[in-house]
C-alpha positions, 0 to 999 in steps of 0.5 A, spaced: 552 807 463 559 805 462 565 805 467 561 800 472 565 794 474 563 788 471 560 781 475 563 777 469 570 774 471 576 778 468 583 776 465 589 778 469 592 785 468 599 786 466 601 787 473 598 781 475 601 777 470 608 780 471 607 778 479 605 771 478 610 770 473 615 772 478 613 766 482 617 760 481 614 753 484 616 746 482 612 742 477 607 737 480 611 731 478 617 734 481 614 737 488 616 733 494 610 736 497 606 732 492 609 726 494 608 727 501 600 729 500 599 722 496 603 718 502 598 713 505 593 713 500 588 707 501 581 709 497 581 716 493 575 720 492 573 720 484 574 727 481 566 728 481 565 726 488 559 729 491 555 729 498 548 730 497 545 735 502 539 732 506 532 735 505 535 741 500 537 742 493 544 742 491 550 738 494 552 739 501 559 738 498 562 737 491 569 736 488 566 736 481 567 744 480 574 743 481 576 739 475 579 745 472 585 744 476 590 741 472 597 743 469 601 749 470 598 755 473 594 760 469 596 767 469 590 769 473 592 765 479 598 766 483 603 759 482 603 758 489 596 758 490 595 753 484 600 749 487 596 749 494 590 747 490 593 741 486 595 739 493 588 739 496 585 735 490 589 729 493 583 726 497 580 720 500 582 716 506 589 716 508 593 712 513 597 717 517 600 712 522 599 704 521 594 701 525 593 707 529 591 713 525 587 714 519 584 721 516 579 723 510 581 729 506 577 732 501 570 732 504 570 739 507 574 745 508 577 741 514 580 733 515 576 728 520 581 723 523 580 716 526 584 713 532 584 706 532 587 701 537 594 700 535 594 693 538 589 691 533 584 688 538 578 693 539 574 695 533 572 702 537 575 708 534 576 715 537 574 721 532 577 727 532 574 734 529 568 731 525 568 737 519 563 742 518 556 738 515 553 732 518 552 729 511 560 730 510 561 727 516 557 721 515 560 720 508 567 720 511 565 715 517 562 710 511 568 711 507 573 709 513 568 703 515 568 700 509 576 700 508 578 699 515 574 693 518 577 689 523 576 682 521 569 680 522 568 686 527 564 693 525 568 699 527 564 703 532 565 710 536 567 710 543 569 718 543 569 724 539 574 730 540 573 737 539 580 740 538 577 747 539 571 751 538 570 753 530 565 750 527 569 746 522 571 742 528 565 740 531 559 742 526 558 735 523 558 731 529 551 728 529 552 725 522 557 720 525 551 717 529 544 713 526 539 718 526 543 723 530 542 719 536 549 718 540 549 711 543 550 711 551 557 711 553 560 715 547 564 721 550 564 728 547 571 731 549 572 738 548 577 743 552 574 748 557 571 753 555 569 750 548 561 750 549 561 758 551 566 760 545 562 755 540 556 759 542 559 765 542 562 765 535 557 761 531 550 764 535 551 771 537 556 773 532 554 767 527 551 772 521 558 776 522 562 770 522 558 767 516 559 773 512 566 774 513 567 767 511 564 768 504 569 774 503 575 770 506 574 763 502 570 766 496 564 762 497 560 766 492 565 766 486 564 761 480 569 755 481 574 757 475 581 760 474 578 766 474 574 765 480 575 761 486 581 756 486 582 754 493 581 756 500 588 754 502 586 750 508 581 746 503 577 747 497 571 751 500 566 750 506 561 745 505 553 747 505 550 741 509 546 741 516 550 743 522 549 741 529 553 741 536 553 736 542 555 739 549 561 735 552 561 730 556 568 730 558 572 737 559 579 737 559 581 742 564 588 744 567 588 738 572 587 733 566 593 736 562 598 735 566 605 731 564 604 724 565 596 724 565 594 719 560 586 718 559 583 712 556 577 712 551 576 705 549 582 702 547 586 709 545 590 712 551 591 720 550 595 725 554 592 732 553 595 739 553 591 745 553 592 751 548 587 757 550 588 763 546 592 760 540 587 758 534 581 759 538 579 762 545 579 754 548 583 749 545 587 743 546 592 738 543 594 731 545 599 725 544 598 718 543 600 715 549 601 708 546 604 711 539 608 717 542 609 719 535 602 721 533 601 728 536 594 732 534 595 740 535 588 742 532 590 748 528 596 751 532 601 751 527 605 757 524 603 755 517 596 753 517 596 751 509 600 745 510 600 743 517 600 735 517 607 733 517 611 726 518 617 727 522 624 725 519 627 722 525 625 721 533 626 727 537 625 732 531 620 738 533 616 742 529 615 749 530 609 751 534 607 744 534 612 739 538 617 744 538 617 751 541 610 754 541 610 761 539 603 763 541 604 759 548 611 758 549 611 751 551 612 744 547 608 738 546 611 733 551 614 726 548 618 725 542 616 725 535 617 718 532 612 717 526 607 723 525 605 730 527 597 731 525 593 737 524 586 739 522 588 741 515 591 738 508 596 733 508 603 730 510 608 736 508 616 736 510 618 744 510 625 743 509 628 746 503 622 746 499 620 753 496 623 757 501 619 754 506 624 751 511 620 751 518 624 745 521 627 747 528 633 743 531 631 738 536 629 741 543 634 739 549 631 738 556 624 736 558 618 739 556 617 747 557 610 748 561 605 752 558 604 759 562 597 759 566 592 764 563 592 771 565 590 772 573 590 764 574 595 760 577 595 753 573 589 749 575 585 755 578 579 758 575 581 764 570 577 770 568 574 766 562 573 759 566 566 756 566 567 750 570 563 752 576 557 754 571 556 747 568 553 743 574 556 737 578 563 734 577 563 726 575 569 722 573 570 720 566 569 713 564 575 710 561 577 703 560 583 703 563 588 697 561 591 698 568 597 701 565 594 708 565 593 714 569 586 716 570 586 723 572 579 726 574 576 729 567 570 734 568 564 729 566 557 732 565 550 729 563 548 731 556 541 734 556 
């Protein structure tokens, strides 16, 4: 039979070639975003880096299929996508805020971050968003510990934060702990509604979500200039084991109040809830000891490049630390060092390839986040599941005496 579509990769059509040729991006060695993507690199991953899949054939993760990503973009690939794909190959362990925030990139679709004691005394660490797969989270934790030993002390985990209910922000959590057993005293922190929404998306609607992801990220295509080049947020999804831990501490509206700081080991954090933005349940947080370190999950208008260093104290970023289009609020406090998010690398958007998204300094104080429909701040809304979670207990934080300890919901793990 003739006239049937072929499964083989096809060359660019004349229209595709013309459209791609009209897109102009700076070469990699002159691209300011490329320099920012490499900033703070401590330990790079090798080009053929791979993570074995536990108990199964094939790797859970591999960069080896992407070694074709060199030089100028071919006519089959939009130059902007090619540029993004090259930026996503700047992988390894990075220092985001000296002696406070470290991040592993290029071990999954998303990034995993590690918050340290900024005073350099305690070896305890808060982990943020432990990737999709347990194997990848374990490899990232190993890389971090090998490079960030505190004198003769091994790093240990005192808390894990899930910023929202998507699997690339919690699925690898069991890989952080030996034999998947969480030590006594380790807190699992998530915004209200997290467990309900994560189960709804990944169990009830799991098959549909996976199928959508396969089309969205081109998972089944060959890795080549005529196939899958990049997934925008990262290279692709990992293919290892996934799991879920119920929160022991739930960030509620009572917790997410201005000036309320919670201590998890040596790390002091101030939270802000952002429901209905990237996910039905979401939260972002500000480091109380390092006011410039803000983590906004995925709440950003340009999710392809969300990790940005601020240019000067007080400078804001649209959707992250300045005016929030989805929720109409701001992250409280000045931004001095960096704005951190869940994907990719540090990027400044001012005057770069038409992607100017910097907004002016914001006068005045913080803009409050509106209450959800039908609910006053601090009161249960239509999707609130707090009353179904059992008795409330205080979250056990190690305060240094200068920290306000608000009442977090605390739940016993089964």
